[in-house]
N, C-alpha and C positions, 0 to 999 in steps of 0.2 A: 504494500500500500504506500502511495506517495504521501509524504508529509513535509512540513517545513519546521525546522528546529533552529533556534538561535543559540549560538555558542560563543563563548569568549575564549580566545586562544592567547596564551602567553608564550612568546618566543624567547628562548635564551639566545645570547649573542652568537653562540656557535651555530645556530640553526637559521640565522637571519637570511643567508644567501640561498637556502634551499627553496625549490619551487613547490612549496606545499600546496598552494591554491591550484596550481596547474595539475598536480597529481590528484587532487580531489575530483577534478573534472575527468581526467583521462583514465584513472584507475578505479574510481568508485562511482562514476557516472552521476555525479552530483552537480547541482547548479548553485554556486555560491553568490550571495549578495552581500558585498562588504558594506557594513553600516557605519563603522568608525574604526579608526586605528591611530596608534601613536607608536612610531618606530624610530629608534635611534641607533645609528651605526656603531655606537660605542657601548651601549648598554643592553640592547635587545628591544623588545617591545611587546605590544598587545594588539589584538584585533577583535572586533565583534562582527560576526558574520551570521547570516541566515543560510542554512543549507537545505536545499529542496531535493528530494529524491526518495528512493525506497528506504524504509525504516532500517532495515538490516544494513544497507549501504552506509547510512549515516553512523550507525553503531560501529561498523567495521572501520570507517574512516577515523572516527574519534579514537579508537584503540590504536590504529596505525600512528596517528599524530602523537599520542602518548608514548608509543614505543620509539618515536624519533626525538623525544626529549621536550615536547611541548606540553604545557599544562592546559587541559581542556575542561571547561566547566559550562554548565547551562547558564545562559545570560538572562 
């Protein structure tokens, strides 16, 4: 079933250059809507995004992001 979920992502500095949003589209078939973000090249950053797609895809993407060192919480 398709749903939309709002998540807050916290990026550690080491992961800032990773194409996380691109992988959400290409590997998990999700449609991200970036709502707000604050990213600093010296400290890392955060982003609030809505993800639309299959519920299991959103769950799998959240687990993958956590495995990559991002902190993922419901916004």
